[in-house]
C-alpha positions as CSV (number, residue, x, y, z in Angstrom):
1,X,-8.7,19.5,-0.4
2,X,-5.2,19.5,1.1
3,X,-1.9,19.3,-0.7
4,X,1.5,18.4,0.9
5,X,4.9,17.3,-0.1
6,X,5.4,14.7,2.5
7,X,2.5,12.7,3.9
8,X,3.9,11.8,7.3
9,X,0.5,11.1,8.8
10,X,1.5,11.2,12.4
11,X,-0.6,10.4,15.4
12,X,-4.1,11.8,15.0
13,X,-3.8,12.2,11.2
14,X,-6.2,9.4,10.4
15,X,-9.0,11.0,12.5
16,X,-8.4,14.4,10.9
17,X,-8.5,12.8,7.4
18,X,-11.7,11.0,8.2
19,X,-13.5,14.4,8.7
20,X,-16.3,14.9,6.0
21,X,-15.0,18.4,5.3
22,X,-11.8,17.0,3.9
23,X,-12.6,15.6,0.5
24,X,-9.1,14.7,-0.8
25,X,-5.5,14.8,0.3
26,X,-2.8,14.9,-2.4
27,X,0.8,14.0,-1.3
28,X,4.0,13.0,-3.0
29,X,5.5,9.6,-2.7
30,X,8.6,11.0,-0.9
31,X,7.3,9.3,2.3
32,X,5.1,6.2,2.2
33,X,1.6,6.5,3.7
34,X,2.3,3.5,5.9
35,X,0.6,4.9,9.0
36,X,-2.8,4.9,7.4
37,X,-4.9,1.7,7.8
38,X,-8.5,2.8,7.4
39,X,-9.7,2.0,3.9
40,X,-12.1,5.0,3.9
41,X,-9.3,7.3,4.7
42,X,-7.0,5.8,2.2
43,X,-9.6,6.4,-0.5
44,X,-9.2,10.1,0.1
45,X,-5.4,10.1,-0.4
46,X,-3.9,10.6,-3.8
47,X,-0.2,9.9,-4.1
48,X,1.8,11.6,-6.9
49,X,5.3,10.6,-7.9
50,X,8.0,13.2,-7.0
51,X,10.4,11.5,-9.4
52,X,9.6,13.4,-12.6
53,X,10.0,16.8,-10.9
54,X,13.3,15.8,-9.1
55,X,14.7,14.4,-12.4
56,X,13.9,17.6,-14.3
57,X,15.5,19.6,-11.5
58,X,18.7,17.5,-11.7
59,X,18.7,17.7,-15.5
60,X,18.4,21.5,-15.4
61,X,21.1,21.8,-12.8
62,X,23.5,19.7,-14.8
63,X,22.8,21.5,-18.1
64,X,22.8,25.0,-16.5
65,X,19.1,25.6,-17.4
66,X,16.8,27.8,-15.4
67,X,15.1,26.1,-12.4
68,X,13.0,28.9,-10.9
69,X,9.9,27.9,-12.8
70,X,10.0,24.5,-11.2
71,X,9.2,26.2,-7.9
72,X,6.0,27.8,-9.2
73,X,3.8,24.9,-8.4
């Protein structure tokens, strides 16, 4: 498995993701996975929304609440 904040999927990424050793790739939706076309590769990619984490960070900054625990994941 691989986890990343921004799935840029530059040149050669599709071939790397097609490798059998890589079971799943989890990315945020901060950058669309528009460079991936192979349906078999796309099946391995799980896209999570970054919006809830960003919204919580903004809320805490505005209210003066602690933000360090948001960085623990």
